[in-house]
N, C-alpha and C positions, 0 to 999 in steps of 0.2 A: 521942893514940893512936898506937901504934908500928906501923910497917909493914915487914915484912921484905922483901916484893917485891910488884910490881904486875903483873896480867895485861897482856899486850902492848897490847890494845885500849884498856884504861884509861890506859896510859901515853901512848899516842898521843892520847887524848882530853884528858888533862891538859896536854899540850904543845901543844894546839890554839889557844893565845892567845885571840882574841875568840870562839872557838867554844866555849870551855870553860864548863861550868856555873858561873853566878855572875859571868862576865866581861861579860855583855851587859846593857845598860840595858833595863828593862822596856819592851816596845813599847807598852804601854798609855799610858805617860807621854806619848810623842810622839803617839799617836792622840788623847788628850784635849786636847793643846795644839792640834792641828789642828781639832778640834771647837769649842774656844772661839774660835779665830780666825774660823771660818765663823759662829758665833752673833753675833759682834761686828760682822761686816761685811755679812752677807747681808741681804736685804730681810725684813721681819718676816713678810710672807705666805709666803715660801718657807720660812723657818724653821718656821713653824706647820704648813705642809703636811708637811714632812719629819718633824717630831715626831709628827704625827697618823698619818702612814703607817707609822712604826715600831710604834706602839701597835696599829694595825690588823693589822699582820703577827703581832704577838705574841698578839692575841686570835683569830687564825684557826684556831689548832689545829695549825699546822704544826710547831711544836716538839714537840709530844706525839706526833705521828705519825712523826716522823723516826727513822731507825735510831739506835740508842744502844749503850751499853756492853753487851756480851754478845751482841749481834746478829751473825749471819753476814752478810757483804757479797756483793752480786752481783758477779760478775767482769765486766770490761769490756776492751775493746781500742778505743783512741781515737787519732786522728791527733795526732802530736807536733809541737811547734813546731820541733824539731830534725830533722824529717823522719821518715818511716816512721810506725810506730804503737807505742804503749805498752800492754802487757798487764799488768793488775793481777796476774793469777795468776802470771805469769812472774816479776815482781818479788818476789812474796811467796815464791817459791821460794829467794831469796837472803837475805831477812830482813824485818824488819818495815818497813811503809810508813806514813809520815805523809802522809795525804791531806788536802789543804787546798783549799777552795773559795775562788775569788775572783769578783767580779762582772764584771770586765773591766779592760783596761789603762787605761780612762778614770776608774776610781775611785781617787782619791788615798789613801784609807784602805787599799785593798787593796794598793797599791804599797808603802806603809810596812811593812805586815805581811810582804809577800813579801821585801822587802829584808831584814827581820829573820830571816826563814827562811833567806835566803842566808847570813847571818852564822852561823847555827846548823848549816849544812849539813855543815861539816867535822866537828863533833862528832857529828852524827846518823850520818854515813857511818862514822866510826871506831868507832861502837858497833854497826855492822852494818845500819843502817837506811837508807832512801831517802826523799826528799821527792818528792811528786807534786802539782803545782798544777793545778786543773781549773777551767774556766769555760765559759759558753755562747758566748764570742766565737768567730768563725770562724777557721779555721787561720791565715789571712793576718794577721789581727789579733793572734793568739796569738804569731806569730813576731815581729811588731813589738814586743809587750810584752817578750819575752824579749831580743831584741837591744838595745832601748833601755835596759834595766835590767841587762843583763849576768847574767841568771839562769842558773845552771848545772844546776839540777834540771829534770827533765822537766816540761813544761807541755803539757797536752792540752786539745783542743777538744770539748767536749760540746755540739755545735750542737743547739739545740732543747730543751736541758735533758733529754735523754733518760736519761742515767744518773742525773742528779739527781733525776729522778722515781722512779727505782728505789730510790734511798736515801731518798726522801721528804723532800727538803730544799728543794724549789722552791716558790715561791709567785708568785701573780699580783700585780703591781704595782697599787696603787690608781690609778685614772685620773688623779688631780690630781698624783701623784708621777711617773707615766710622762710626763705632759706636759713636766715640768721636765727629765727625763733625755733625752727626744727633742730638746728645744730645745738643751740645753747640751752633750749628749754624743753625739747622733745614735745612740741606742742600737740602733735597728733596723739601722743600718749595721754596727755591731760584731757584732751577733748574727745578721745575715743573715736576719732574719724580723721579723714585726710582732707576735709573741706577747706582748711585755711581760711576760716572766716572769724571775725572778732567783733564785739560790740564797741560802740563809741564810748567815751567817758561820759556817762550819763547819770543824772540824779533827778528824780521827780518827787514832788510832794503831792499825793493824791488825796482828795477829800472823800468822804464817806459816800457820795454819789458816784464815785468812780471817775471824777473829772480831774485832770492835772491842773493844779493851782500854781505850781512853780516847776520850771523846767531848766536844767542845765545840760547843755550838749556841747561837746567839744571833740574836734578831730584830733587833738593833741592829747594823748593819754597822760602827758606830764602835768596837765591842768585839771584840776577837780573843783567840784562844788565845795565851799567851805561849810563844815558842819554847823557852825553858828548861824549861817544863813538859812540852812535847812531847819534848824531848830526854831529860828524866828518865824519861819513860814508855818510851821506846825502850831505855834503858839497863836498866830493871827487866826488861823481856823478855829481855835478853841476859845478866842476872845480873851486870851491872857495877855 
């Protein structure tokens, strides 16, 4: 296919090295390897509890109730790990937003995914978009997550899952799973409460009108949206 010229943003994108479409390894490959390592080493009772917990969340109806493609999103302004607050409506004035939920800095699957989002950040910004990561962990913990991993995109604290409830992506942890998380990760310390609620594995691409144009929702926290797909959706919105 012959190309006489390329739009400036497309050229920047193509020169973005690891951020370019097709240059990144599928994040699910790494997540699956992590899952297999856990299944091979963890006590059978713990494995059984986690698998049963995922099934229970999937059967709870939360996936069907969550906001999806075509829905308008509620605005929010939340504390940022970088200081100050992040307003969704203000970001949308500048371009599309990739909104990604993570469970907390204690979740290794979340960190793998956010690191992959960091790799895609250059391409997403070159296409006119922004990445925002949101979780129920308190601002102090969110700041630790950002500093420890070198994330450059906004990370915001949705303490108590208040915004997650508006997006209808929050669920109650089964008691037997919550017990594991409290023991191994001190979940209440990260979240600043004893609610024992978490968000689904969620990624939205939201256009400038506040409409969800792409939605990824999964009850299994070990499966996540591919950054390349999210990048591609942002580029579609910008006509690239």
